[in-house]
Biopython code that builds the backbone (N, CA, C, O; Angstrom):
import numpy as np
from Bio.PDB.StructureBuilder import StructureBuilder

atoms = [
    (1, "MET", "N", (-10.828, -15.172, 2.063)),
    (1, "MET", "CA", (-10.318, -14.012, 1.369)),
    (1, "MET", "C", (-10.810, -14.065, -0.081)),
    (1, "MET", "O", (-10.643, -15.077, -0.761)),
    (2, "SER", "N", (-11.413, -12.975, -0.546)),
    (2, "SER", "CA", (-11.865, -12.960, -1.938)),
    (2, "SER", "C", (-10.662, -12.898, -2.872)),
    (2, "SER", "O", (-9.551, -12.564, -2.458)),
    (3, "ASP", "N", (-10.898, -13.216, -4.103)),
    (3, "ASP", "CA", (-9.819, -13.379, -5.063)),
    (3, "ASP", "C", (-9.521, -12.070, -5.788)),
    (3, "ASP", "O", (-10.054, -11.829, -6.872)),
    (4, "THR", "N", (-8.674, -11.219, -5.202)),
    (4, "THR", "CA", (-8.236, -9.985, -5.858)),
    (4, "THR", "C", (-6.832, -10.209, -6.395)),
    (4, "THR", "O", (-6.180, -11.203, -6.074)),
    (5, "ILE", "N", (-6.381, -9.283, -7.206)),
    (5, "ILE", "CA", (-5.008, -9.368, -7.703)),
    (5, "ILE", "C", (-4.017, -9.363, -6.535)),
    (5, "ILE", "O", (-2.972, -10.010, -6.604)),
    (6, "PHE", "N", (-4.342, -8.642, -5.472)),
    (6, "PHE", "CA", (-3.444, -8.604, -4.318)),
    (6, "PHE", "C", (-3.399, -9.950, -3.598)),
    (6, "PHE", "O", (-2.342, -10.363, -3.121)),
    (7, "THR", "N", (-4.537, -10.635, -3.518)),
    (7, "THR", "CA", (-4.557, -11.973, -2.938)),
    (7, "THR", "C", (-3.645, -12.904, -3.722)),
    (7, "THR", "O", (-2.917, -13.711, -3.143)),
    (8, "LYS", "N", (-3.690, -12.784, -5.038)),
    (8, "LYS", "CA", (-2.843, -13.620, -5.888)),
    (8, "LYS", "C", (-1.371, -13.295, -5.693)),
    (8, "LYS", "O", (-0.530, -14.192, -5.763)),
    (9, "ILE", "N", (-1.042, -12.027, -5.449)),
    (9, "ILE", "CA", (0.351, -11.654, -5.170)),
    (9, "ILE", "C", (0.780, -12.210, -3.812)),
    (9, "ILE", "O", (1.870, -12.767, -3.682)),
    (10, "ILE", "N", (-0.074, -12.060, -2.808)),
    (10, "ILE", "CA", (0.224, -12.601, -1.475)),
    (10, "ILE", "C", (0.472, -14.099, -1.551)),
    (10, "ILE", "O", (1.395, -14.612, -0.918)),
    (11, "ASN", "N", (-0.350, -14.801, -2.323)),
    (11, "ASN", "CA", (-0.248, -16.257, -2.453)),
    (11, "ASN", "C", (0.807, -16.697, -3.457)),
    (11, "ASN", "O", (0.969, -17.890, -3.711)),
    (12, "LYS", "N", (1.526, -15.732, -4.028)),
    (12, "LYS", "CA", (2.599, -15.992, -5.010)),
    (12, "LYS", "C", (2.069, -16.698, -6.263)),
    (12, "LYS", "O", (2.787, -17.465, -6.904)),
    (13, "GLU", "N", (0.807, -16.429, -6.600)),
    (13, "GLU", "CA", (0.208, -16.981, -7.813)),
    (13, "GLU", "C", (0.565, -16.148, -9.041)),
    (13, "GLU", "O", (0.586, -16.652, -10.164)),
    (14, "ILE", "N", (0.842, -14.871, -8.811)),
    (14, "ILE", "CA", (1.327, -14.008, -9.883)),
    (14, "ILE", "C", (2.547, -13.259, -9.358)),
    (14, "ILE", "O", (2.634, -12.980, -8.162)),
    (15, "PRO", "N", (3.483, -12.933, -10.233)),
    (15, "PRO", "CA", (4.710, -12.287, -9.777)),
    (15, "PRO", "C", (4.504, -10.812, -9.438)),
    (15, "PRO", "O", (3.593, -10.155, -9.942)),
    (16, "ALA", "N", (5.363, -10.329, -8.585)),
    (16, "ALA", "CA", (5.397, -8.909, -8.236)),
    (16, "ALA", "C", (6.837, -8.566, -7.874)),
    (16, "ALA", "O", (7.607, -9.425, -7.445)),
    (17, "ASP", "N", (7.180, -7.308, -8.053)),
    (17, "ASP", "CA", (8.506, -6.813, -7.687)),
    (17, "ASP", "C", (8.467, -6.416, -6.215)),
    (17, "ASP", "O", (8.275, -5.248, -5.878)),
    (18, "ILE", "N", (8.653, -7.401, -5.348)),
    (18, "ILE", "CA", (8.486, -7.243, -3.898)),
    (18, "ILE", "C", (9.706, -6.538, -3.300)),
    (18, "ILE", "O", (10.850, -6.905, -3.569)),
    (19, "VAL", "N", (9.429, -5.514, -2.478)),
    (19, "VAL", "CA", (10.505, -4.788, -1.797)),
    (19, "VAL", "C", (10.544, -5.094, -0.303)),
    (19, "VAL", "O", (11.545, -4.824, 0.360)),
    (20, "PHE", "N", (9.455, -5.659, 0.232)),
    (20, "PHE", "CA", (9.403, -5.991, 1.657)),
    (20, "PHE", "C", (8.293, -7.017, 1.877)),
    (20, "PHE", "O", (7.259, -6.995, 1.210)),
    (21, "GLU", "N", (8.538, -7.913, 2.830)),
    (21, "GLU", "CA", (7.505, -8.859, 3.228)),
    (21, "GLU", "C", (7.786, -9.342, 4.635)),
    (21, "GLU", "O", (8.930, -9.619, 4.994)),
    (22, "ASP", "N", (6.729, -9.441, 5.432)),
    (22, "ASP", "CA", (6.814, -10.077, 6.743)),
    (22, "ASP", "C", (5.534, -10.875, 6.944)),
    (22, "ASP", "O", (4.782, -11.084, 5.992)),
    (23, "ASP", "N", (5.279, -11.320, 8.158)),
    (23, "ASP", "CA", (4.099, -12.151, 8.416)),
    (23, "ASP", "C", (2.782, -11.393, 8.254)),
    (23, "ASP", "O", (1.739, -12.006, 8.030)),
    (24, "SER", "N", (2.823, -10.056, 8.367)),
    (24, "SER", "CA", (1.605, -9.254, 8.352)),
    (24, "SER", "C", (1.322, -8.518, 7.057)),
    (24, "SER", "O", (0.169, -8.223, 6.745)),
    (25, "CYS", "N", (2.389, -8.215, 6.287)),
    (25, "CYS", "CA", (2.181, -7.397, 5.100)),
    (25, "CYS", "C", (3.196, -7.701, 4.010)),
    (25, "CYS", "O", (4.193, -8.388, 4.232)),
    (26, "ILE", "N", (2.917, -7.176, 2.842)),
    (26, "ILE", "CA", (3.804, -7.312, 1.698)),
    (26, "ILE", "C", (3.799, -5.968, 0.969)),
    (26, "ILE", "O", (2.775, -5.287, 0.914)),
    (27, "ALA", "N", (4.946, -5.594, 0.413)),
    (27, "ALA", "CA", (5.065, -4.332, -0.315)),
    (27, "ALA", "C", (5.753, -4.596, -1.643)),
    (27, "ALA", "O", (6.725, -5.348, -1.715)),
    (28, "PHE", "N", (5.240, -3.970, -2.692)),
    (28, "PHE", "CA", (5.770, -4.208, -4.025)),
    (28, "PHE", "C", (5.543, -2.982, -4.900)),
    (28, "PHE", "O", (4.721, -2.120, -4.587)),
    (29, "HIS", "N", (6.285, -2.921, -6.002)),
    (29, "HIS", "CA", (6.154, -1.819, -6.949)),
    (29, "HIS", "C", (4.816, -1.905, -7.671)),
    (29, "HIS", "O", (4.403, -2.978, -8.111)),
    (30, "ASP", "N", (4.143, -0.761, -7.789)),
    (30, "ASP", "CA", (2.883, -0.684, -8.529)),
    (30, "ASP", "C", (3.162, -0.864, -10.022)),
    (30, "ASP", "O", (4.127, -0.304, -10.541)),
    (31, "VAL", "N", (2.337, -1.630, -10.704)),
    (31, "VAL", "CA", (2.535, -1.859, -12.140)),
    (31, "VAL", "C", (2.087, -0.660, -12.977)),
    (31, "VAL", "O", (2.397, -0.585, -14.166)),
    (32, "ASN", "N", (1.367, 0.268, -12.370)),
    (32, "ASN", "CA", (0.923, 1.490, -13.046)),
    (32, "ASN", "C", (1.369, 2.691, -12.211)),
    (32, "ASN", "O", (0.532, 3.382, -11.630)),
    (33, "PRO", "N", (2.673, 2.945, -12.144)),
    (33, "PRO", "CA", (3.185, 3.954, -11.213)),
    (33, "PRO", "C", (2.728, 5.372, -11.544)),
    (33, "PRO", "O", (2.636, 5.769, -12.705)),
    (34, "GLN", "N", (2.448, 6.115, -10.482)),
    (34, "GLN", "CA", (2.055, 7.510, -10.591)),
    (34, "GLN", "C", (3.175, 8.444, -10.153)),
    (34, "GLN", "O", (2.988, 9.658, -10.079)),
    (35, "ALA", "N", (4.328, 7.875, -9.868)),
    (35, "ALA", "CA", (5.525, 8.629, -9.492)),
    (35, "ALA", "C", (6.722, 7.739, -9.819)),
    (35, "ALA", "O", (6.552, 6.534, -10.003)),
    (36, "PRO", "N", (7.919, 8.301, -9.895)),
    (36, "PRO", "CA", (9.089, 7.461, -10.180)),
    (36, "PRO", "C", (9.220, 6.273, -9.227)),
    (36, "PRO", "O", (9.633, 5.188, -9.637)),
    (37, "THR", "N", (8.873, 6.476, -7.971)),
    (37, "THR", "CA", (8.782, 5.370, -7.016)),
    (37, "THR", "C", (7.343, 5.291, -6.548)),
    (37, "THR", "O", (6.806, 6.254, -6.000)),
    (38, "HIS", "N", (6.716, 4.140, -6.765)),
    (38, "HIS", "CA", (5.321, 3.930, -6.362)),
    (38, "HIS", "C", (5.212, 2.506, -5.829)),
    (38, "HIS", "O", (5.179, 1.539, -6.589)),
    (39, "ILE", "N", (5.157, 2.406, -4.519)),
    (39, "ILE", "CA", (5.103, 1.127, -3.811)),
    (39, "ILE", "C", (3.715, 0.973, -3.201)),
    (39, "ILE", "O", (3.143, 1.938, -2.695)),
    (40, "LEU", "N", (3.181, -0.236, -3.250)),
    (40, "LEU", "CA", (1.939, -0.559, -2.562)),
    (40, "LEU", "C", (2.272, -1.408, -1.346)),
    (40, "LEU", "O", (3.003, -2.393, -1.447)),
    (41, "VAL", "N", (1.737, -1.024, -0.207)),
    (41, "VAL", "CA", (1.931, -1.768, 1.040)),
    (41, "VAL", "C", (0.555, -2.308, 1.425)),
    (41, "VAL", "O", (-0.384, -1.539, 1.630)),
    (42, "ILE", "N", (0.442, -3.638, 1.522)),
    (42, "ILE", "CA", (-0.861, -4.243, 1.770)),
    (42, "ILE", "C", (-0.787, -5.247, 2.921)),
    (42, "ILE", "O", (0.228, -5.918, 3.107)),
    (43, "PRO", "N", (-1.872, -5.342, 3.689)),
    (43, "PRO", "CA", (-1.924, -6.371, 4.731)),
    (43, "PRO", "C", (-2.159, -7.733, 4.097)),
    (43, "PRO", "O", (-2.758, -7.834, 3.026)),
    (44, "LYS", "N", (-1.694, -8.761, 4.752)),
    (44, "LYS", "CA", (-1.915, -10.115, 4.239)),
    (44, "LYS", "C", (-3.317, -10.627, 4.550)),
    (44, "LYS", "O", (-3.768, -11.597, 3.942)),
    (45, "ILE", "N", (-4.004, -9.992, 5.481)),
    (45, "ILE", "CA", (-5.421, -10.305, 5.665)),
    (45, "ILE", "C", (-6.201, -9.287, 4.850)),
    (45, "ILE", "O", (-5.772, -8.143, 4.698)),
    (46, "GLN", "N", (-7.325, -9.696, 4.336)),
    (46, "GLN", "CA", (-8.072, -8.778, 3.488)),
    (46, "GLN", "C", (-9.041, -7.940, 4.293)),
    (46, "GLN", "O", (-9.923, -8.450, 4.984)),
    (47, "ILE", "N", (-8.847, -6.643, 4.182)),
    (47, "ILE", "CA", (-9.797, -5.643, 4.642)),
    (47, "ILE", "C", (-10.126, -4.897, 3.348)),
    (47, "ILE", "O", (-9.230, -4.320, 2.732)),
    (48, "ALA", "N", (-11.370, -4.898, 2.934)),
    (48, "ALA", "CA", (-11.718, -4.359, 1.621)),
    (48, "ALA", "C", (-11.339, -2.888, 1.468)),
    (48, "ALA", "O", (-10.813, -2.484, 0.431)),
    (49, "ARG", "N", (-11.606, -2.091, 2.500)),
    (49, "ARG", "CA", (-11.278, -0.663, 2.449)),
    (49, "ARG", "C", (-11.128, -0.147, 3.871)),
    (49, "ARG", "O", (-11.580, -0.784, 4.822)),
    (50, "LEU", "N", (-10.503, 0.991, 4.007)),
    (50, "LEU", "CA", (-10.222, 1.534, 5.331)),
    (50, "LEU", "C", (-11.495, 1.669, 6.162)),
    (50, "LEU", "O", (-11.473, 1.420, 7.367)),
    (51, "ALA", "N", (-12.593, 2.058, 5.540)),
    (51, "ALA", "CA", (-13.853, 2.231, 6.264)),
    (51, "ALA", "C", (-14.353, 0.936, 6.899)),
    (51, "ALA", "O", (-15.212, 0.974, 7.780)),
    (52, "GLU", "N", (-13.833, -0.196, 6.468)),
    (52, "GLU", "CA", (-14.262, -1.482, 7.024)),
    (52, "GLU", "C", (-13.303, -2.026, 8.078)),
    (52, "GLU", "O", (-13.535, -3.101, 8.631)),
    (53, "ALA", "N", (-12.236, -1.297, 8.358)),
    (53, "ALA", "CA", (-11.312, -1.721, 9.412)),
    (53, "ALA", "C", (-11.992, -1.544, 10.765)),
    (53, "ALA", "O", (-12.744, -0.595, 10.983)),
    (54, "GLY", "N", (-11.709, -2.476, 11.663)),
    (54, "GLY", "CA", (-12.305, -2.414, 12.991)),
    (54, "GLY", "C", (-11.259, -2.160, 14.064)),
    (54, "GLY", "O", (-10.063, -2.081, 13.787)),
    (55, "GLU", "N", (-11.730, -2.035, 15.270)),
    (55, "GLU", "CA", (-10.829, -1.837, 16.410)),
    (55, "GLU", "C", (-9.790, -2.951, 16.489)),
    (55, "GLU", "O", (-8.651, -2.720, 16.896)),
    (56, "GLU", "N", (-10.188, -4.163, 16.096)),
    (56, "GLU", "CA", (-9.267, -5.302, 16.132)),
    (56, "GLU", "C", (-8.130, -5.160, 15.120)),
    (56, "GLU", "O", (-7.151, -5.903, 15.190)),
    (57, "ASP", "N", (-8.242, -4.226, 14.190)),
    (57, "ASP", "CA", (-7.219, -4.003, 13.166)),
    (57, "ASP", "C", (-6.237, -2.887, 13.529)),
    (57, "ASP", "O", (-5.347, -2.566, 12.742)),
    (58, "GLN", "N", (-6.391, -2.304, 14.696)),
    (58, "GLN", "CA", (-5.579, -1.156, 15.089)),
    (58, "GLN", "C", (-4.079, -1.445, 15.028)),
    (58, "GLN", "O", (-3.327, -0.654, 14.459)),
    (59, "ALA", "N", (-3.644, -2.536, 15.590)),
    (59, "ALA", "CA", (-2.208, -2.858, 15.587)),
    (59, "ALA", "C", (-1.711, -3.091, 14.160)),
    (59, "ALA", "O", (-0.612, -2.657, 13.813)),
    (60, "LEU", "N", (-2.498, -3.764, 13.337)),
    (60, "LEU", "CA", (-2.114, -4.015, 11.957)),
    (60, "LEU", "C", (-1.981, -2.704, 11.181)),
    (60, "LEU", "O", (-1.017, -2.522, 10.438)),
    (61, "LEU", "N", (-2.941, -1.792, 11.348)),
    (61, "LEU", "CA", (-2.879, -0.507, 10.645)),
    (61, "LEU", "C", (-1.641, 0.291, 11.053)),
    (61, "LEU", "O", (-0.994, 0.913, 10.212)),
    (62, "GLY", "N", (-1.320, 0.271, 12.329)),
    (62, "GLY", "CA", (-0.100, 0.934, 12.791)),
    (62, "GLY", "C", (1.139, 0.282, 12.203)),
    (62, "GLY", "O", (2.085, 0.968, 11.816)),
    (63, "HIS", "N", (1.133, -1.041, 12.136)),
    (63, "HIS", "CA", (2.256, -1.778, 11.545)),
    (63, "HIS", "C", (2.443, -1.379, 10.082)),
    (63, "HIS", "O", (3.571, -1.163, 9.637)),
    (64, "LEU", "N", (1.348, -1.282, 9.334)),
    (64, "LEU", "CA", (1.429, -0.890, 7.921)),
    (64, "LEU", "C", (2.053, 0.495, 7.772)),
    (64, "LEU", "O", (2.898, 0.708, 6.902)),
    (65, "MET", "N", (1.637, 1.434, 8.617)),
    (65, "MET", "CA", (2.184, 2.788, 8.528)),
    (65, "MET", "C", (3.675, 2.813, 8.876)),
    (65, "MET", "O", (4.455, 3.483, 8.199)),
    (66, "LEU", "N", (4.070, 2.100, 9.909)),
    (66, "LEU", "CA", (5.480, 2.085, 10.285)),
    (66, "LEU", "C", (6.335, 1.388, 9.234)),
    (66, "LEU", "O", (7.465, 1.804, 8.982)),
    (67, "LYS", "N", (5.813, 0.340, 8.625)),
    (67, "LYS", "CA", (6.561, -0.336, 7.553)),
    (67, "LYS", "C", (6.654, 0.560, 6.323)),
    (67, "LYS", "O", (7.668, 0.547, 5.625)),
    (68, "THR", "N", (5.616, 1.331, 6.051)),
    (68, "THR", "CA", (5.665, 2.283, 4.939)),
    (68, "THR", "C", (6.783, 3.287, 5.174)),
    (68, "THR", "O", (7.555, 3.586, 4.264)),
    (69, "ARG", "N", (6.869, 3.800, 6.380)),
    (69, "ARG", "CA", (7.950, 4.732, 6.735)),
    (69, "ARG", "C", (9.309, 4.068, 6.568)),
    (69, "ARG", "O", (10.230, 4.678, 6.025)),
    (70, "GLU", "N", (9.448, 2.841, 7.022)),
    (70, "GLU", "CA", (10.714, 2.112, 6.925)),
    (70, "GLU", "C", (11.106, 1.870, 5.457)),
    (70, "GLU", "O", (12.270, 2.024, 5.087)),
    (71, "ILE", "N", (10.143, 1.497, 4.644)),
    (71, "ILE", "CA", (10.411, 1.263, 3.222)),
    (71, "ILE", "C", (10.864, 2.562, 2.558)),
    (71, "ILE", "O", (11.827, 2.563, 1.791)),
    (72, "ALA", "N", (10.179, 3.662, 2.847)),
    (72, "ALA", "CA", (10.574, 4.962, 2.281)),
    (72, "ALA", "C", (12.014, 5.301, 2.667)),
    (72, "ALA", "O", (12.799, 5.744, 1.830)),
    (73, "LYS", "N", (12.347, 5.093, 3.913)),
    (73, "LYS", "CA", (13.709, 5.375, 4.378)),
    (73, "LYS", "C", (14.718, 4.482, 3.664)),
    (73, "LYS", "O", (15.763, 4.957, 3.220)),
    (74, "ASN", "N", (14.414, 3.208, 3.555)),
    (74, "ASN", "CA", (15.332, 2.266, 2.896)),
    (74, "ASN", "C", (15.535, 2.588, 1.425)),
    (74, "ASN", "O", (16.578, 2.265, 0.858)),
    (75, "LEU", "N", (14.546, 3.224, 0.800)),
    (75, "LEU", "CA", (14.651, 3.610, -0.605)),
    (75, "LEU", "C", (15.268, 4.994, -0.788)),
    (75, "LEU", "O", (15.414, 5.471, -1.913)),
    (76, "GLY", "N", (15.630, 5.640, 0.329)),
    (76, "GLY", "CA", (16.285, 6.943, 0.261)),
    (76, "GLY", "C", (15.338, 8.125, 0.234)),
    (76, "GLY", "O", (15.732, 9.224, -0.155)),
    (77, "PHE", "N", (14.092, 7.917, 0.641)),
    (77, "PHE", "CA", (13.094, 8.988, 0.619)),
    (77, "PHE", "C", (12.599, 9.330, 2.020)),
    (77, "PHE", "O", (11.410, 9.575, 2.223)),
    (78, "GLU", "N", (13.499, 9.344, 2.967)),
    (78, "GLU", "CA", (13.116, 9.554, 4.358)),
    (78, "GLU", "C", (12.368, 10.867, 4.591)),
    (78, "GLU", "O", (11.470, 10.927, 5.432)),
    (79, "ASP", "N", (12.730, 11.915, 3.856)),
    (79, "ASP", "CA", (12.161, 13.236, 4.124)),
    (79, "ASP", "C", (11.176, 13.739, 3.078)),
    (79, "ASP", "O", (10.616, 14.821, 3.252)),
    (80, "ALA", "N", (10.942, 13.001, 2.003)),
    (80, "ALA", "CA", (10.064, 13.527, 0.957)),
    (80, "ALA", "C", (9.323, 12.388, 0.256)),
    (80, "ALA", "O", (9.819, 11.804, -0.707)),
    (81, "TYR", "N", (8.140, 12.091, 0.756)),
    (81, "TYR", "CA", (7.296, 11.091, 0.122)),
    (81, "TYR", "C", (5.846, 11.357, 0.499)),
    (81, "TYR", "O", (5.560, 12.060, 1.468)),
    (82, "ARG", "N", (4.948, 10.792, -0.273)),
    (82, "ARG", "CA", (3.522, 10.935, 0.000)),
    (82, "ARG", "C", (2.937, 9.559, 0.268)),
    (82, "ARG", "O", (3.322, 8.576, -0.364)),
    (83, "VAL", "N", (1.998, 9.498, 1.218)),
    (83, "VAL", "CA", (1.285, 8.277, 1.568)),
    (83, "VAL", "C", (-0.192, 8.521, 1.287)),
    (83, "VAL", "O", (-0.770, 9.505, 1.749)),
    (84, "VAL", "N", (-0.800, 7.605, 0.516)),
    (84, "VAL", "CA", (-2.202, 7.764, 0.118)),
    (84, "VAL", "C", (-2.950, 6.457, 0.371)),
    (84, "VAL", "O", (-2.447, 5.372, 0.079)),
    (85, "ILE", "N", (-4.159, 6.580, 0.918)),
    (85, "ILE", "CA", (-5.085, 5.456, 1.015)),
    (85, "ILE", "C", (-6.394, 5.918, 0.385)),
    (85, "ILE", "O", (-7.040, 6.839, 0.886)),
    (86, "ASN", "N", (-6.778, 5.285, -0.704)),
    (86, "ASN", "CA", (-8.071, 5.575, -1.333)),
    (86, "ASN", "C", (-9.124, 4.696, -0.673)),
    (86, "ASN", "O", (-8.906, 3.500, -0.484)),
    (87, "ASN", "N", (-10.264, 5.281, -0.321)),
    (87, "ASN", "CA", (-11.332, 4.542, 0.337)),
    (87, "ASN", "C", (-12.587, 4.590, -0.516)),
    (87, "ASN", "O", (-13.320, 5.579, -0.496)),
    (88, "GLY", "N", (-12.833, 3.533, -1.258)),
    (88, "GLY", "CA", (-14.034, 3.446, -2.071)),
    (88, "GLY", "C", (-13.817, 3.880, -3.510)),
    (88, "GLY", "O", (-12.860, 4.584, -3.834)),
    (89, "GLU", "N", (-14.721, 3.448, -4.352)),
    (89, "GLU", "CA", (-14.625, 3.706, -5.787)),
    (89, "GLU", "C", (-14.609, 5.205, -6.093)),
    (89, "GLU", "O", (-13.867, 5.644, -6.972)),
    (90, "GLY", "N", (-15.406, 5.984, -5.390)),
    (90, "GLY", "CA", (-15.465, 7.426, -5.614)),
    (90, "GLY", "C", (-14.173, 8.141, -5.282)),
    (90, "GLY", "O", (-13.954, 9.268, -5.728)),
    (91, "ALA", "N", (-13.306, 7.494, -4.496)),
    (91, "ALA", "CA", (-12.009, 8.063, -4.141)),
    (91, "ALA", "C", (-10.883, 7.488, -4.991)),
    (91, "ALA", "O", (-9.711, 7.797, -4.772)),
    (92, "GLY", "N", (-11.240, 6.654, -5.958)),
    (92, "GLY", "CA", (-10.235, 6.098, -6.854)),
    (92, "GLY", "C", (-9.761, 4.701, -6.510)),
    (92, "GLY", "O", (-8.840, 4.196, -7.153)),
    (93, "GLN", "N", (-10.361, 4.057, -5.513)),
    (93, "GLN", "CA", (-9.957, 2.698, -5.171)),
    (93, "GLN", "C", (-10.446, 1.740, -6.247)),
    (93, "GLN", "O", (-11.638, 1.698, -6.550)),
    (94, "THR", "N", (-9.530, 0.969, -6.824)),
    (94, "THR", "CA", (-9.898, 0.033, -7.884)),
    (94, "THR", "C", (-9.742, -1.425, -7.457)),
    (94, "THR", "O", (-10.383, -2.307, -8.029)),
    (95, "VAL", "N", (-8.901, -1.685, -6.461)),
    (95, "VAL", "CA", (-8.750, -3.032, -5.912)),
    (95, "VAL", "C", (-9.262, -2.974, -4.483)),
    (95, "VAL", "O", (-8.751, -2.207, -3.667)),
    (96, "PHE", "N", (-10.269, -3.781, -4.181)),
    (96, "PHE", "CA", (-10.889, -3.710, -2.870)),
    (96, "PHE", "C", (-10.217, -4.669, -1.888)),
    (96, "PHE", "O", (-10.788, -5.651, -1.414)),
    (97, "HIS", "N", (-8.980, -4.315, -1.623)),
    (97, "HIS", "CA", (-8.114, -4.905, -0.596)),
    (97, "HIS", "C", (-7.293, -3.704, -0.133)),
    (97, "HIS", "O", (-6.496, -3.159, -0.897)),
    (98, "LEU", "N", (-7.488, -3.296, 1.109)),
    (98, "LEU", "CA", (-6.818, -2.113, 1.643)),
    (98, "LEU", "C", (-5.361, -2.073, 1.210)),
    (98, "LEU", "O", (-4.653, -3.077, 1.299)),
    (99, "HIS", "N", (-4.916, -0.919, 0.745)),
    (99, "HIS", "CA", (-3.511, -0.770, 0.376)),
    (99, "HIS", "C", (-3.082, 0.680, 0.539)),
    (99, "HIS", "O", (-3.860, 1.614, 0.347)),
    (100, "ILE", "N", (-1.829, 0.827, 0.896)),
    (100, "ILE", "CA", (-1.217, 2.138, 1.067)),
    (100, "ILE", "C", (-0.329, 2.389, -0.146)),
    (100, "ILE", "O", (0.486, 1.544, -0.516)),
    (101, "HIS", "N", (-0.495, 3.557, -0.760)),
    (101, "HIS", "CA", (0.379, 3.981, -1.844)),
    (101, "HIS", "C", (1.513, 4.800, -1.239)),
    (101, "HIS", "O", (1.267, 5.785, -0.544)),
    (102, "LEU", "N", (2.731, 4.403, -1.497)),
    (102, "LEU", "CA", (3.915, 5.169, -1.123)),
    (102, "LEU", "C", (4.464, 5.756, -2.422)),
    (102, "LEU", "O", (4.937, 5.024, -3.292)),
    (103, "LEU", "N", (4.398, 7.071, -2.546)),
    (103, "LEU", "CA", (4.819, 7.777, -3.758)),
    (103, "LEU", "C", (6.017, 8.660, -3.440)),
    (103, "LEU", "O", (6.027, 9.370, -2.435)),
    (104, "ALA", "N", (7.023, 8.610, -4.302)),
    (104, "ALA", "CA", (8.224, 9.423, -4.069)),
    (104, "ALA", "C", (8.972, 9.612, -5.383)),
    (104, "ALA", "O", (8.668, 8.977, -6.393)),
    (105, "GLY", "N", (9.952, 10.496, -5.338)),
    (105, "GLY", "CA", (10.831, 10.675, -6.479)),
    (105, "GLY", "C", (10.469, 11.832, -7.388)),
    (105, "GLY", "O", (11.094, 12.014, -8.433)),
    (106, "ARG", "N", (9.471, 12.621, -7.011)),
    (106, "ARG", "CA", (9.111, 13.826, -7.765)),
    (106, "ARG", "C", (8.398, 14.782, -6.818)),
    (106, "ARG", "O", (7.906, 14.363, -5.771)),
    (107, "PRO", "N", (8.338, 16.071, -7.179)),
    (107, "PRO", "CA", (7.578, 17.016, -6.343)),
    (107, "PRO", "C", (6.078, 16.734, -6.449)),
    (107, "PRO", "O", (5.588, 16.320, -7.500)),
    (108, "PHE", "N", (5.370, 16.959, -5.369)),
    (108, "PHE", "CA", (3.921, 16.784, -5.337)),
    (108, "PHE", "C", (3.267, 18.128, -5.040)),
    (108, "PHE", "O", (3.798, 18.925, -4.266)),
    (109, "SER", "N", (2.127, 18.373, -5.647)),
    (109, "SER", "CA", (1.421, 19.623, -5.398)),
    (109, "SER", "C", (0.254, 19.372, -4.446)),
    (109, "SER", "O", (-0.082, 18.230, -4.132)),
    (110, "TRP", "N", (-0.349, 20.466, -3.999)),
    (110, "TRP", "CA", (-1.488, 20.390, -3.116)),
    (110, "TRP", "C", (-2.536, 21.357, -3.605)),
    (110, "TRP", "O", (-2.162, 22.473, -3.965)),
    (111, "PRO", "N", (-3.795, 21.041, -3.653)),
    (111, "PRO", "CA", (-4.362, 19.757, -3.240)),
    (111, "PRO", "C", (-4.152, 18.692, -4.310)),
    (111, "PRO", "O", (-4.034, 19.006, -5.495)),
    (112, "PRO", "N", (-4.106, 17.429, -3.884)),
    (112, "PRO", "CA", (-3.978, 16.336, -4.846)),
    (112, "PRO", "C", (-5.298, 16.137, -5.586)),
    (112, "PRO", "O", (-6.356, 16.570, -5.129)),
    (113, "GLY", "N", (-5.215, 15.477, -6.728)),
    (113, "GLY", "CA", (-6.412, 15.112, -7.488)),
    (113, "GLY", "C", (-7.152, 16.301, -7.952)),
    (113, "GLY", "O", (-8.185, 16.169, -8.608)),
]
sb = StructureBuilder()
sb.init_structure("model")
sb.init_model(0)
sb.init_chain("A")
sb.init_seg("    ")
for serial, (resi, resn, name, xyz) in enumerate(atoms, 1):
    if name == "N":
        sb.init_residue(resn, " ", resi, " ")
    sb.init_atom(name, np.array(xyz, "f"), 0.0, 1.0, " ", f" {name:<3s}", serial, name[0])
structure = sb.get_structure()
């Protein structure tokens, strides 16, 4: 696994405000929030970006989505939240370790960005 900030959080080398963790993923508050609630949900194995996920990652990707839904519900945002995955630098990805943004707590417009 390459040494990203997320790897350091997974390995508990740097602190994070963790809201959920299991054997497959970890979720924590983003240090640069774009909404009143901004959680990052990341797999514990490194997949650099969604475009690099393979068929063997199907169960993990489903697990990440279901945990994102569960976290939103536990935080009281069952019916109003946004889920974002940036794929590549041109889409705004700055850490090359797949991560899901869970955004909630304010109205969102369309189209985003």
